[in-house]
C-alpha positions in Angstrom: -5.1 -96.5 -22.7 -5.3 -93.5 -25.0 -7.7 -93.4 -27.9 -6.8 -92.5 -31.5 -7.6 -89.0 -32.7 -10.5 -88.9 -35.1 -11.1 -86.9 -38.3 -13.8 -84.3 -38.0 -17.0 -85.0 -39.8 -17.6 -83.5 -43.3 -19.4 -80.2 -43.7 -22.7 -82.1 -44.5 -22.5 -83.6 -41.0 -21.7 -80.3 -39.2 -17.9 -80.7 -39.2 -15.2 -78.7 -40.9 -15.6 -78.0 -44.6 -13.5 -80.1 -46.9 -10.7 -78.7 -49.1 -11.6 -77.9 -52.7 -11.0 -80.9 -55.0 -10.4 -81.3 -58.7 -14.1 -81.7 -59.3 -14.8 -78.0 -58.6 -11.9 -76.6 -60.8 -12.4 -75.9 -64.4 -9.7 -77.7 -66.3 -7.2 -75.5 -68.1 -4.2 -76.3 -70.2 -1.8 -75.2 -67.5 -3.2 -77.9 -65.2 -2.7 -80.5 -67.9 0.9 -79.4 -68.5 1.7 -79.6 -64.8 0.2 -83.1 -64.5 1.9 -84.2 -67.8 5.3 -82.9 -66.4 5.0 -85.3 -63.5 3.7 -88.2 -65.7 6.4 -87.8 -68.3 9.1 -87.6 -65.6 8.0 -90.9 -64.1 7.6 -92.5 -67.6 11.1 -91.4 -68.6 12.7 -92.7 -65.4 10.9 -96.0 -65.5 11.4 -96.4 -69.3 15.1 -95.6 -69.1 15.7 -98.0 -66.2 13.8 -100.9 -67.8 15.2 -100.5 -71.3 18.8 -100.0 -70.0 18.6 -103.0 -67.7 17.1 -105.1 -70.5 19.8 -103.9 -72.9 22.6 -104.8 -70.3 21.1 -108.2 -69.7 20.8 -108.9 -73.4 24.4 -107.8 -73.9 25.6 -110.0 -71.1 23.5 -113.0 -72.3 25.2 -113.5 -75.7 24.6 -112.8 -79.3 21.4 -114.8 -79.7 19.6 -113.0 -76.9 21.0 -109.6 -78.0 19.6 -110.3 -81.5 16.2 -111.1 -79.9 16.5 -107.7 -78.0 17.2 -105.9 -81.3 14.3 -107.6 -83.0 11.9 -106.4 -80.3 13.3 -102.9 -80.1 13.2 -102.4 -83.9 9.7 -104.0 -84.3 6.7 -101.7 -84.8 5.8 -102.0 -81.0 9.4 -101.1 -80.1 9.3 -98.1 -82.4 6.0 -97.1 -80.9 7.5 -97.2 -77.4 10.5 -95.2 -78.8 8.2 -92.6 -80.2 6.3 -92.4 -76.9 9.5 -92.0 -74.9 10.7 -89.4 -77.3 7.5 -87.4 -77.0 7.7 -87.7 -73.2 11.3 -86.4 -73.3 10.3 -83.3 -75.4 7.2 -82.7 -73.4 9.1 -82.9 -70.1 11.8 -80.6 -71.5 9.3 -78.0 -72.8 7.5 -78.0 -69.5 10.8 -77.7 -67.6 11.7 -74.7 -69.7 8.3 -73.2 -69.0 8.8 -73.8 -65.3 12.3 -72.2 -65.6 10.8 -69.1 -67.2 8.1 -68.9 -64.5 10.7 -69.3 -61.8 12.3 -66.1 -63.1 9.0 -64.3 -62.3 7.7 -64.1 -65.9 4.6 -65.6 -67.6 2.2 -65.5 -64.7 -0.6 -63.6 -66.4 -3.3 -65.9 -67.7 -2.8 -65.3 -71.4 1.0 -65.8 -71.4 0.7 -68.8 -69.1 -1.9 -70.4 -71.4 0.2 -69.7 -74.5 3.4 -71.2 -72.9 1.4 -74.3 -71.8 0.1 -74.8 -75.3 3.6 -74.2 -76.7 4.9 -77.1 -74.7 2.5 -79.5 -76.4 3.2 -78.0 -79.8 6.9 -78.2 -79.3 6.8 -81.8 -78.1 4.7 -82.9 -81.1 6.9 -81.0 -83.7 10.2 -82.1 -82.2 9.1 -85.7 -81.9 7.9 -85.8 -85.5 11.2 -84.2 -86.6 13.4 -86.6 -84.7 11.5 -89.7 -86.0 11.3 -88.4 -89.5 15.1 -88.1 -89.4 15.4 -91.6 -87.9 13.0 -93.3 -90.3 13.8 -91.3 -93.4 17.5 -90.8 -92.7 17.6 -87.2 -93.8 17.0 -83.7 -92.4 13.5 -82.4 -93.2 
């Protein structure tokens, strides 16, 4: 009977050196934007599926349950979730535009990359505030 292959011992035990890990890298804003792009993509997908499925179930369950759904969605917690999903959408969009620019071959120098990464956070915050100001105040700011 054949034996299973084994992983070589770490460098401290005389084996191959381990790959660099997050602990040796200095955190920069571009790393945060890249990670946030993945996180916001998952949050948007999960949030959209859950809220849409709940809305469909509430719609199919009759007026009483639909009223309950509306009470939850328009409660302070529901609005907070809405604000969070709106921010995630704008963060994901800004990061996607940044990736699109970088895919064209532009913005790879450190200064431009850092500025574009910071711009995604600023864009997401300003756009979220503008959308929710319009929703809650009912007028364009």
